[in-house]
C-alpha positions in Angstrom: 0.0 0.0 0.0 1.3 3.4 -0.9 1.8 6.2 1.6 -0.9 8.9 1.5 0.7 12.3 0.7 -0.6 15.3 2.6 0.3 18.4 0.5 -0.3 20.8 3.3 2.7 19.2 5.0 5.0 18.9 2.0 4.5 22.2 0.2 6.1 25.4 1.6 3.2 27.5 0.3 1.0 26.0 3.1 3.3 27.3 5.8 2.2 30.4 7.7 2.3 31.7 11.3 -0.2 33.8 13.1 0.9 37.4 13.6 3.7 37.1 11.0 3.7 38.4 7.5 5.9 36.2 5.3 7.1 36.9 1.8 7.0 33.6 -0.2 7.5 32.6 -3.8 4.6 30.6 -5.1 5.3 28.5 -8.3 2.6 27.9 -10.9 0.1 25.3 -9.7 -3.0 23.7 -11.2 -6.4 23.8 -9.6 -9.9 22.6 -10.1 -11.7 25.9 -10.3 -15.3 27.3 -10.4 -16.4 30.9 -10.4 -19.3 32.8 -8.7 -20.5 36.0 -7.2 -22.0 37.2 -3.9 -22.1 36.4 -0.2 -20.8 32.9 0.3 -23.0 32.6 3.4 -26.2 33.1 1.4 -25.5 32.7 -2.3 -26.9 29.5 -3.8 -24.1 29.6 -6.4 -21.5 29.1 -3.6 -23.1 25.9 -2.3 -23.6 24.7 -5.9 -19.9 25.4 -6.6 -18.7 23.3 -3.7 -21.2 20.5 -4.6 -19.5 20.4 -8.0 -15.8 20.7 -7.0 -15.6 18.1 -4.3 -17.0 15.0 -6.2 -14.5 15.7 -9.0 -11.7 16.1 -6.4 -12.5 12.8 -4.8 -12.9 10.9 -8.0 -9.5 12.3 -9.0 -7.9 11.2 -5.7 -9.2 7.6 -6.2 -8.1 7.5 -9.8 -4.6 8.6 -8.8 -4.5 5.8 -6.2 -5.9 3.2 -8.5 -4.0 4.0 -11.8 -0.9 5.7 -10.6 -0.4 4.0 -7.2 -0.2 7.5 -5.6 -2.6 8.3 -2.9 -3.1 11.7 -1.3 -5.3 13.8 1.0 -7.6 16.0 -0.9 -6.1 19.5 -0.3 -8.1 22.2 1.6 -10.5 24.5 -0.1 -9.0 27.7 -1.4 -10.6 30.9 -2.8 -9.7 33.9 -4.9 -11.7 36.9 -4.0 -12.1 40.2 -5.9 -14.2 43.3 -5.6 -14.3 46.7 -7.4 -13.5 48.4 -4.1 -10.9 46.6 -1.9 -12.5 48.2 1.2 -15.2 45.5 0.7 -12.6 43.1 2.2 -11.0 45.3 4.9 -13.5 47.7 6.4 -17.0 47.4 4.9 -16.8 43.6 4.5 -19.7 43.9 2.1 -19.9 40.3 0.9 -22.6 41.0 -1.6 -19.9 42.8 -3.7 -17.5 39.8 -3.8 -16.6 37.8 -6.9 -14.9 34.5 -6.2 -13.2 31.5 -7.6 -13.2 28.5 -5.4 -10.4 26.0 -6.0 -8.9 22.6 -5.0 -5.2 22.0 -5.7 -4.4 19.2 -8.2 -1.1 17.4 -7.4 1.6 18.0 -10.1 1.8 14.3 -11.1 -1.8 14.3 -12.3 -2.4 14.9 -16.0 -5.3 16.6 -17.7 -6.7 13.3 -19.0 -7.2 12.0 -15.5 -9.1 15.1 -14.6 -11.3 14.7 -17.6 -12.0 11.1 -16.6 -12.9 12.2 -13.1 -15.4 14.8 -14.4 -16.9 12.2 -16.7 -17.3 9.7 -13.8 -19.2 12.4 -11.8 -21.3 13.3 -14.8 -22.3 9.6 -15.3 -24.4 9.5 -12.1 -26.5 12.4 -10.6 -24.2 15.2 -11.9 -24.2 18.4 -9.8 -25.9 21.4 -11.3 -22.6 23.2 -12.0 -20.4 20.3 -13.0 -19.9 21.7 -16.5 -18.4 24.9 -14.9 -15.6 23.1 -13.2 -12.3 23.6 -15.0 -8.6 22.7 -14.6 -6.5 25.9 -14.7 -3.0 26.9 -13.8 -2.4 29.8 -11.4 1.0 31.5 -11.3 1.1 33.9 -8.3 4.9 34.4 -8.0 5.9 36.7 -5.1 3.3 36.8 -2.4 2.8 38.0 1.2 0.9 35.6 3.5 -0.1 35.1 7.1 -2.2 32.8 9.2 -5.4 34.2 10.6 -7.0 32.4 13.5 -10.6 33.3 14.1 -13.8 34.1 12.4 -13.8 35.0 8.7 -15.5 38.3 9.6 -12.5 39.2 11.8 -10.0 39.1 8.9 -10.4 42.8 8.1 -7.9 44.3 10.5 -5.3 41.7 9.5 -5.8 42.5 5.8 -5.7 46.2 6.5 -2.2 45.8 8.2 -1.0 43.6 5.3 -2.2 45.9 2.6 -1.4 49.3 4.1 1.5 48.6 6.5 3.6 45.6 5.7 3.4 45.5 1.9 4.4 49.2 1.5 7.1 48.9 4.2 8.8 46.2 2.1 8.8 48.3 -1.1 6.1 46.2 -2.6 2.6 46.8 -4.0 -0.3 44.5 -4.5 -0.4 43.0 -8.0 -2.9 40.1 -8.0 -6.0 38.6 -6.5 -6.6 38.1 -2.7 -6.2 34.4 -2.0 -7.5 32.4 1.1 -6.7 28.9 2.1 -9.1 27.2 4.5 -7.2 24.9 6.8 -10.3 24.3 9.0 -13.7 23.0 8.1 -16.2 25.7 9.2 -18.9 23.0 9.6 -16.9 21.3 12.4 -14.8 24.1 13.9 -15.9 26.9 16.2 -15.5 30.4 14.5 -12.8 31.5 16.9 -10.6 28.5 16.1 -10.8 28.7 12.3 -7.4 28.7 10.6 -7.1 30.5 7.3 -4.0 31.5 5.3 -4.4 34.9 3.8 -2.3 35.5 0.7 -1.7 38.6 -1.4 0.4 38.5 -4.6 2.8 41.5 -4.8 5.5 43.0 -7.0 8.3 45.5 -6.5 7.6 49.2 -6.9 
């Protein structure tokens, strides 16, 4: 039996400490992705997105174990978040303004044909409503600043404000890409004050 790989323990990009802003270089990686808009707490599109992503991710995991003899833990949910006004993230926290792309990392040894096969398997039996919106796409973030937030998602604002307006300018950097969150905890099973979330912002030199 092969060892089960946990990418959160083997990839440096999943390393972050509470209260510490870290500059890290993130190589191009591939994800299962699906897009949407609106408050993730109330938008039906958000629930539908997760209902499409996870079956594909688990079919892919089982296919990797069966055909490649490489088993792994399905990586944590990640999200790219955008809004016309960045204050929607830091001060106003107006979630109705948010556009998002929810993602699950695909290990680098998996080829596109295996992903296509996993999607076809899910489609063959009770396909989720948004299955056809799931895509495999590469994300190349490059230089980023990240930190670990412990607590409610609604308490991220002050941390992001310090990242955006204090740490990043102090390092001679400026924001250059999309706000990225990595959800290390399952909010269905974890108290809000104990949620662990990596907050990441792509940057570039001024």
